[in-house]
C-alpha positions as CSV (number, residue, x, y, z in Angstrom):
1,M,-32.6,-35.2,-45.2
2,L,-36.3,-35.3,-46.2
3,E,-37.1,-35.1,-49.9
4,F,-40.2,-35.5,-52.0
5,S,-40.1,-37.3,-55.4
6,W,-43.2,-35.4,-56.7
7,P,-43.5,-32.2,-54.7
8,W,-45.7,-30.5,-57.3
9,L,-48.6,-32.7,-56.1
10,A,-48.7,-30.4,-53.1
11,L,-50.8,-28.1,-55.3
12,L,-53.7,-30.4,-54.6
13,L,-53.9,-29.2,-51.0
14,P,-56.5,-26.4,-51.5
15,L,-58.7,-28.7,-53.7
16,P,-61.4,-29.4,-51.0
17,L,-61.8,-25.6,-50.4
18,V,-62.2,-25.1,-54.2
19,V,-64.8,-27.8,-54.4
20,R,-66.7,-26.4,-51.3
21,W,-66.7,-22.9,-52.8
22,L,-68.0,-24.2,-56.2
23,S,-70.7,-26.2,-54.5
24,R,-71.9,-23.2,-52.5
25,S,-71.9,-20.9,-55.5
26,G,-74.2,-23.3,-57.3
27,S,-76.7,-23.4,-54.5
28,N,-77.6,-19.7,-54.4
29,A,-80.8,-20.1,-56.4
30,G,-84.1,-19.6,-54.5
31,A,-85.7,-22.5,-52.7
32,A,-88.0,-24.6,-54.9
33,L,-90.3,-25.4,-51.9
34,R,-91.3,-23.1,-49.0
35,A,-92.3,-25.1,-45.9
36,P,-94.5,-23.3,-43.3
37,F,-93.8,-23.7,-39.6
38,Y,-90.1,-24.5,-40.3
39,Q,-89.1,-23.5,-36.8
40,D,-91.6,-25.9,-35.3
41,W,-90.1,-28.7,-37.5
42,Q,-86.7,-27.8,-36.2
43,E,-87.8,-28.2,-32.7
44,L,-89.4,-31.5,-33.4
45,I,-86.2,-33.1,-34.8
46,G,-84.1,-31.7,-32.0
47,Q,-82.7,-28.3,-32.7
48,Q,-81.0,-28.2,-29.3
49,E,-79.3,-31.6,-30.0
50,T,-77.9,-30.2,-33.3
51,R,-76.3,-27.3,-31.5
52,N,-74.8,-29.7,-29.0
53,N,-73.2,-31.7,-31.8
54,R,-71.4,-28.7,-33.3
55,G,-68.3,-29.6,-31.3
56,G,-68.3,-33.1,-32.8
57,N,-68.7,-31.7,-36.3
58,A,-65.7,-29.4,-35.8
59,F,-63.6,-32.3,-34.7
60,I,-64.6,-34.3,-37.7
61,L,-63.8,-31.4,-40.0
62,L,-60.3,-31.2,-38.3
63,L,-59.8,-35.0,-38.9
64,M,-60.9,-34.7,-42.5
65,S,-58.4,-31.9,-43.1
66,L,-55.6,-34.0,-41.5
67,L,-56.7,-37.0,-43.6
68,W,-56.4,-34.9,-46.8
69,L,-53.1,-33.5,-45.8
70,C,-51.7,-37.0,-45.2
71,L,-53.0,-38.3,-48.5
72,V,-51.4,-35.4,-50.4
73,A,-48.1,-36.0,-48.5
74,A,-48.1,-39.7,-49.4
75,A,-48.8,-38.8,-53.1
76,C,-45.7,-36.5,-53.0
77,R,-43.6,-39.7,-52.3
78,P,-41.5,-38.7,-49.2
79,N,-38.1,-40.2,-49.0
80,W,-35.3,-40.0,-46.4
81,V,-31.9,-39.5,-48.1
82,G,-28.9,-40.5,-46.0
83,D,-25.4,-39.3,-46.0
84,P,-23.2,-40.0,-49.1
85,I,-21.4,-43.4,-49.1
86,N,-18.4,-43.9,-51.4
87,L,-18.3,-47.1,-53.3
88,P,-15.0,-49.0,-53.3
89,T,-12.4,-46.9,-55.1
90,S,-10.1,-49.8,-56.0
91,G,-10.5,-53.4,-57.2
92,R,-10.7,-55.8,-60.1
93,D,-13.3,-57.8,-61.9
94,L,-12.3,-61.4,-61.3
95,M,-14.0,-64.5,-62.7
96,L,-13.3,-67.8,-61.0
97,A,-13.7,-70.9,-63.2
98,V,-13.6,-74.1,-61.1
99,D,-13.6,-77.6,-62.6
100,I,-16.3,-79.9,-61.0
101,S,-15.9,-82.8,-63.4
102,G,-15.8,-86.4,-62.1
103,S,-12.0,-86.5,-61.6
104,M,-12.2,-83.8,-59.0
105,A,-13.4,-86.4,-56.5
106,Q,-9.9,-88.0,-56.6
107,E,-8.5,-88.3,-53.1
108,D,-4.9,-87.3,-53.6
109,M,-4.6,-84.0,-51.6
110,V,-2.9,-85.0,-48.4
111,I,-3.4,-82.9,-45.2
112,N,-2.0,-84.3,-41.9
113,D,-1.4,-87.7,-43.5
114,R,-5.0,-87.8,-44.6
115,A,-6.0,-87.9,-48.3
116,L,-8.8,-85.6,-49.2
117,P,-10.8,-85.2,-52.4
118,R,-9.4,-82.4,-54.7
119,I,-12.7,-80.6,-54.6
120,T,-12.7,-80.4,-50.8
121,V,-9.3,-78.7,-50.7
122,V,-10.2,-76.5,-53.7
123,K,-13.3,-75.2,-51.9
124,A,-11.4,-74.3,-48.8
125,V,-8.6,-72.5,-50.7
126,V,-11.0,-70.7,-53.0
127,N,-13.2,-69.5,-50.2
128,E,-10.2,-68.2,-48.3
129,F,-9.1,-66.4,-51.5
130,V,-12.6,-64.9,-51.9
131,R,-12.7,-63.7,-48.3
132,Q,-9.6,-61.6,-48.9
133,R,-10.9,-59.9,-52.0
134,Q,-12.9,-57.1,-50.3
135,G,-13.3,-54.3,-52.9
136,D,-13.2,-56.7,-55.9
137,K,-16.1,-57.8,-58.0
138,L,-16.0,-61.6,-58.2
139,G,-18.0,-64.1,-60.2
140,L,-18.0,-67.9,-60.3
141,I,-18.1,-70.3,-63.3
142,L,-18.5,-74.0,-62.7
143,F,-17.7,-76.4,-65.5
144,G,-17.7,-80.1,-66.3
145,S,-19.2,-81.4,-69.5
146,Q,-20.9,-78.0,-69.7
147,A,-20.0,-74.7,-68.3
148,Y,-22.4,-72.3,-66.6
149,I,-22.4,-69.1,-64.6
150,Q,-23.0,-69.9,-60.9
151,S,-22.6,-66.4,-59.7
152,P,-22.3,-63.2,-61.8
153,L,-19.8,-60.4,-61.0
154,S,-20.8,-58.9,-57.7
155,F,-19.5,-57.4,-54.5
156,D,-21.6,-60.1,-52.6
157,L,-18.6,-62.3,-51.7
158,Q,-20.6,-64.1,-49.0
159,T,-23.1,-65.5,-51.4
160,L,-20.3,-66.6,-53.8
161,Q,-18.7,-68.6,-50.9
162,V,-22.0,-70.3,-50.2
163,L,-22.4,-71.2,-53.8
164,M,-18.9,-72.6,-53.9
165,D,-19.5,-74.7,-50.9
166,E,-22.7,-76.1,-52.4
167,A,-20.9,-77.1,-55.7
168,Q,-20.9,-80.9,-56.1
169,V,-18.7,-83.1,-58.3
170,G,-20.5,-84.3,-61.4
171,F,-23.3,-81.8,-61.3
172,A,-22.1,-80.4,-64.7
173,G,-21.2,-83.7,-66.1
174,K,-18.2,-86.0,-65.9
175,Q,-16.1,-84.5,-68.7
176,T,-14.2,-81.2,-68.9
177,A,-15.1,-78.2,-71.0
178,I,-12.2,-75.7,-70.5
179,G,-12.8,-73.8,-73.7
180,D,-16.5,-73.2,-73.0
181,A,-15.6,-71.9,-69.5
182,I,-13.3,-69.4,-71.0
183,G,-16.0,-68.4,-73.5
184,F,-18.4,-67.7,-70.6
185,A,-15.8,-65.6,-68.9
186,I,-15.2,-63.5,-72.0
187,K,-19.0,-62.7,-72.3
188,R,-19.0,-61.5,-68.7
189,L,-15.7,-59.6,-68.7
190,R,-15.5,-57.9,-72.1
191,E,-17.8,-55.0,-71.0
192,R,-15.7,-54.3,-68.0
193,Q,-12.7,-52.0,-67.7
194,Q,-9.9,-53.4,-69.8
195,S,-7.2,-53.2,-67.2
196,S,-9.3,-55.1,-64.6
197,R,-10.4,-58.2,-66.6
198,V,-9.0,-61.3,-64.9
199,L,-10.0,-65.0,-65.1
200,I,-8.6,-67.6,-62.7
201,L,-9.2,-71.1,-64.2
202,L,-8.6,-74.2,-62.1
203,T,-8.8,-77.8,-63.6
204,D,-7.3,-81.2,-63.1
205,G,-7.6,-82.6,-66.6
206,A,-7.7,-81.9,-70.3
207,D,-10.4,-80.4,-72.5
208,T,-12.7,-83.2,-73.6
209,A,-16.1,-81.6,-74.1
210,S,-15.8,-78.0,-75.3
211,T,-17.5,-76.7,-78.5
212,L,-14.9,-73.9,-78.4
213,P,-11.3,-75.1,-78.5
214,P,-9.3,-73.9,-75.5
215,M,-6.5,-72.1,-77.5
216,R,-9.1,-70.5,-79.7
217,A,-10.9,-69.3,-76.6
218,A,-7.5,-68.0,-75.3
219,D,-7.0,-66.0,-78.5
220,L,-10.4,-64.4,-78.1
221,A,-9.7,-63.6,-74.5
222,A,-6.4,-62.0,-75.5
223,K,-8.2,-59.8,-78.0
224,A,-10.7,-58.8,-75.3
225,G,-7.9,-57.8,-72.9
226,I,-8.6,-60.6,-70.5
227,R,-5.7,-62.1,-68.5
228,I,-6.1,-65.7,-67.6
229,Y,-4.3,-67.4,-64.7
230,T,-4.4,-71.2,-65.0
231,I,-4.0,-73.7,-62.2
232,G,-3.4,-77.4,-62.7
233,V,-4.4,-79.3,-59.6
234,G,-3.6,-82.9,-58.6
235,A,-0.8,-84.9,-57.1
236,T,1.9,-86.6,-59.3
237,E,2.2,-89.7,-57.2
238,M,-0.3,-91.8,-55.3
239,E,0.2,-95.2,-53.8
240,I,-2.5,-97.8,-54.5
241,G,-2.7,-100.5,-51.9
242,G,-2.0,-104.2,-52.8
243,L,-3.8,-107.4,-51.8
244,F,-6.3,-106.8,-49.0
245,G,-4.9,-103.3,-48.5
246,S,-1.4,-104.5,-47.7
247,R,1.8,-103.4,-49.4
248,F,2.0,-106.7,-51.2
249,G,1.3,-105.8,-54.8
250,A,1.1,-102.1,-54.0
251,R,2.0,-99.7,-56.8
252,T,2.6,-96.0,-57.3
253,V,0.5,-94.2,-60.0
254,N,0.3,-90.7,-61.4
255,P,-3.3,-89.5,-60.7
256,S,-2.8,-86.4,-62.8
257,A,-1.8,-88.2,-66.0
258,D,-4.7,-86.6,-67.8
259,L,-3.7,-83.1,-66.9
260,D,-2.9,-81.1,-70.0
261,E,-0.2,-78.8,-68.7
262,N,0.9,-77.6,-72.2
263,T,-2.6,-76.3,-73.0
264,L,-2.9,-74.6,-69.6
265,R,0.5,-73.0,-69.9
266,G,-0.3,-71.9,-73.5
267,I,-3.6,-70.3,-72.4
268,A,-1.8,-68.3,-69.7
269,E,1.0,-67.2,-72.0
270,A,-1.4,-66.1,-74.8
271,T,-3.3,-63.8,-72.4
272,G,-0.5,-62.4,-70.4
273,G,-1.2,-64.5,-67.3
274,Q,0.7,-67.3,-65.6
275,Y,0.4,-71.0,-65.1
276,Y,0.6,-72.6,-61.6
277,R,1.0,-76.3,-60.7
278,A,-0.7,-77.3,-57.5
279,R,0.4,-80.8,-56.5
280,N,-0.7,-80.4,-52.9
281,P,-2.7,-78.1,-50.7
282,A,0.3,-75.9,-49.9
283,E,1.1,-75.3,-53.6
284,L,-2.6,-74.6,-54.3
285,Q,-2.6,-72.0,-51.5
286,K,0.6,-70.4,-52.8
287,A,-0.9,-70.2,-56.3
288,Y,-3.9,-68.2,-55.1
289,S,-1.7,-66.1,-52.8
290,D,0.5,-65.2,-55.8
291,I,-2.5,-64.1,-57.8
292,A,-3.7,-62.1,-54.8
293,T,-0.7,-59.9,-55.1
294,L,-2.0,-58.3,-58.2
295,E,-2.0,-54.5,-57.9
296,P,-5.5,-53.1,-57.5
297,I,-7.0,-51.2,-60.5
298,E,-8.0,-47.7,-59.6
299,Q,-11.6,-46.9,-60.5
300,D,-13.5,-43.6,-60.3
301,S,-15.2,-43.1,-56.9
302,Q,-19.0,-43.3,-57.2
303,P,-20.7,-41.7,-54.1
304,L,-24.0,-43.2,-53.3
305,R,-26.7,-41.6,-51.1
306,P,-29.0,-44.3,-49.7
307,R,-32.7,-43.6,-50.0
308,R,-35.4,-44.9,-47.7
309,S,-39.1,-44.5,-48.6
310,L,-41.3,-42.9,-45.9
311,L,-44.5,-43.4,-47.8
312,H,-46.0,-45.8,-45.2
313,W,-46.0,-43.1,-42.5
314,P,-48.5,-40.6,-44.0
315,L,-50.6,-43.6,-45.3
316,L,-50.7,-44.9,-41.7
317,A,-51.7,-41.5,-40.4
318,A,-54.4,-41.2,-43.0
319,L,-55.8,-44.6,-41.9
320,V,-55.9,-43.5,-38.3
321,C,-57.7,-40.3,-39.3
322,A,-60.3,-42.3,-41.3
323,T,-60.8,-44.7,-38.4
324,L,-61.4,-41.8,-36.0
325,I,-63.8,-40.1,-38.4
326,A,-65.9,-43.3,-38.7
327,F,-65.9,-43.8,-34.9
328,V,-66.9,-40.1,-34.1
329,S,-69.6,-40.2,-36.8
330,A,-71.1,-43.4,-35.5
331,W,-71.0,-42.2,-31.9
332,G,-72.6,-38.9,-32.9
333,E,-75.4,-40.7,-34.8
334,R,-76.2,-42.9,-31.8
335,H,-76.1,-39.9,-29.4
336,I,-78.6,-37.9,-31.6
337,G,-80.8,-40.9,-32.0
338,R,-81.0,-41.4,-28.3
339,Q,-81.8,-37.8,-27.7
340,N,-84.5,-37.9,-30.4
341,R,-86.2,-40.9,-28.7
342,E,-86.1,-39.0,-25.4
343,V,-87.9,-36.0,-27.0
344,D,-90.5,-38.3,-28.5
345,E,-91.2,-39.8,-25.1
């Protein structure tokens, strides 16, 4: 459907006629100079040629009228308004907080007898989780020694996946700031609908760098109505090879000895969420699958009618008219000049 943003500007259409009428009414006074032999002068400058050019003048007048019409139409700001599109009627506002501290490079997540870095498996599982969240608004927080918003809440899930893939271990520092990550999530979620405020926090360690203590951050989140689901990632056993990679002198260690499960569990309980322990890729996948079973939060439907500006079309037509006027005027002047030279000869 065609609409004009400023239709009242169409009142300018008769303006050239008004100007022409005023200019004629001001030229009714008697001539200041009477020239004898006027008819003879007309013949000398080519009266016949002037009559032959009347057709060209009429064409120019038509082009100028079209030019003015196109300019007024452009000034009215034409738009094409499409059919209504309903925005998603269900969904949640989910912030994903992912630890990218130095320990996330630990290779203790085994797939097909191959140990992979924690961050590699986390990226794959998180991106699969994001892909399934059509209708939700998702945001991404990355944290190490500092926390920062990598992607604000948005329906643009594809961009969030790209940003997750580009996250590198150590970019935010080697330590872990769990409390600050929760603080950033509170700032982003507290203005959203209370029943849809969710934070999913994944880490493999303990808070070592926050200015805001994790439990204090959890209390603030609870007051803001934000549910926090925490995930502790990392294997509990890993074998370190012995002398020259042999089993001689090999020993088994706990690569997740620094994981503060008590704090993560306390954060989840204080906010009405749940704590998940992911010792391997399967448990990590199950943790996100369990969270994905949350019932969607119904929201008011918000119909949207897409608008597309058509301003360029009348402007293009005006440019074509102006070009034709210039071409016809130049051609007419050359034609009259050639005829005048023939008369002189």
